[in-house]
N, C-alpha and C positions, 0 to 999 in steps of 0.2 A: 396617196402620200403615206398612206400605212404602211403599205407595201417594203416603200423605202427604210421609213424609221423604224420597222420591226428588223430590217435585215441589214439595218445601217454599219454591224460587226462585219459582216461577209463584205460588204463594199469597201470598208475600211482594211481589211485581211489583204481584197484583190488588189487594189493602190499601193498598200504597202510592198507587195511582191513586184508588183508594175516598177515601183521605183529601183526595188533593188535590182532588177533585171536591167532598166535603163542604167542604171548607177554603173555595174560591172560593165554591161557593154560599152558604156563611152570610154571609160577607163583602159581598157583593153584598145578600144577604137585609137585612144589617144596615144598611146604607148608605139601601138604598131604604126599608125600612121605617120608620128614624127620620124621613127626608124625610116620609113618610105621617103619621107621629105628629106633626110638626109642624102639617102641613097640617091634621087633625083638631083641635088646639087653637087652630089659627090665629083671629086675628078674621077675617080675610077668609071670606065664606060661600061663593065658587065652588071655594077649595081645601079646606074640612071638606067641602062636597056630594062632590068628586072622589073625596077619599081614603076616603070611608065606600062609595060606590059602588063603589071598585075592591076594596077587603079585602072586602066581602059578595059580589060578584061572583067574583072570582075563591075565596076559602074556598069556594065551591059549585060547583067544578070539579074533577074527581078529577086530581090529578096525573100520572098514566100519558096520562089523554086530553090533557091541555095538552103533555105530553113530546111526546106524537105528531104533535100540531096543529104545534109548532115545529120536530120533525126530519122530517116527512114534509112540512109545508104551508108553509114557508118557501122551501125550493126552487122551488116553483110562482111564487113570487112576484118570481125570482131572486136571493134573498137567500142565499148559500150559505157556510157556513164551517165549521169544524173540527165534527165530530159531537160530540165533548166537550164544548167549549166552546157549541154550540146547547142541550145538556143541561143545563148551568150555567146557562145566560140563563134557560130554561124555570122551571128549580128556584127560583132565585133570585127570578125575578119571583113565583114560587107562595109561596116559604115568607116572602116580605118581607110579605104580608097577615098572617102570624102574629107574626111579630114586631112591627111595628106593635101588634096588641093586647098585647101581652108590655110595650112601653114603655110605651103609653099607660095600662096598669095601674099601673107604676110611677109615671107622673105623677102619677096621682090619690093615690097614697100620701102625697104630700108634701104635709103642710101647709096649708091654705090662707091660714094666718095669714101663712107664711114669704112666699107670694108676695104678700100685701098690703103688707107691709112693705116687700118690694122696689119695688112698686110707690110707696110712699111717700115711698121713697129717693128717688125720679126716674127708676129704671130703665127702657127702655123694652121693650116683648114681649122682641127678642132677646136683649137683656142679662139677662132675668130669667129667659130658657129656659135660657141660657149659664151664668150664673153662679151661680143659686139651682137651678132644678128639676133639671135633667139631670145635673147631679153627685149628688143626692140619688136622684133615680130609679136611677140606674145600680147603687147598691146593692142597691136593692130587686128588681132583675131578675136577680142570678147565676144564683139556681137556675131560675127556668122559661127563662131563656137556655141554660141549660146541657141540660134537657129538651128545649129545641127544637135544639140543637145535637144529642142524640142521635138526634132525628126525622129531622134532615137526612140524619145519616150512616147510618142504619135505610134510609131511601128513597132513597137514592142507590143503591141495587140495583136499582131500578127503570131507571137507564139502560143495564144490560144489555138492557131490553126493547126497547129502540128500537135495538140494535146498537152501542152502548158496548162491547165484549167485554174489552178493556183492565181493567176494574175487577173487584173481587173476585169478584163473583155469575156476572160472563160468564166469567171466567177456570174457576171451577167447575164451568160449564157444559158448557166445552169438555173439562175432565178426564173428567165423567160420560159426554158422550157417545163419549170414545175408550176408557174404561175400564168404564162401566156398573156402577161403585159409587157411587150416591148416598148411602147411608147416610155411605162414610168422606167423601167428597168434600165434601159438603153441610155435616154434620156439623163439618168441621172449618172450614167457612167461618161456620156459625153459632158456634162457640167464638170466631172472630175477633172477628166483631161484638159478640158477649158482652163481651171483654175491652175493647173500647174503650167500649162503653157503661158499662162499670161505673169506667174509667179518666177519663172526662169527669166522672162523679157524682161520684168521690172529688175531683176539682182542684177542682172547684166548690163542693163541701164546705168543703174545705182553706180556698178563698178567701174563702168565708162566712164563716167562724169568725176569720179574720185581718180582717176588716172589722170585723166584730161587735167585737171587743175595742178596735180602734182608736177607735169610736164612744167 
């Protein structure tokens, strides 16, 4: 236990970087996923086809394979930038496909009658989406989106496999290589991940209950 106490700053720094990677990845995934979801319900056929091909294709690729492709493949074609942001980009593109499905399920939960009523009032596709569909869909996707955020956070540990050693799992591996006490080091890392997952779940539940009351 003394090892953990002596290196609590290392774990704190790693957890902070993991949180940064997870937050940036989730925001990117949410933005891209929302765009993909809009494409899927768009009346424009090429957009619907593109979105479905993207979602189906990306979901069929293991995340670690996509990370490796970006981290080691992009420099070969002259695209070089921060290793951490390369990982965020790859994970954001990956999780966007899953966020699209979450949002699309939320859109499907909106009663069809409300959409027809909006059209009867003369609202266009964009106005119906912005004023009627998305506000209601957002309420129904709180729990699924929280589950997705937890998955993003836990899978951010894969960044360590492609050289992002600043995040929690990478820092834990470095400590284990130095002290050879995997039970203590990785046990502490596991506890940190569990704490984050429980906190996100609790926050999503509280928000869901608050919105349920406001309805």
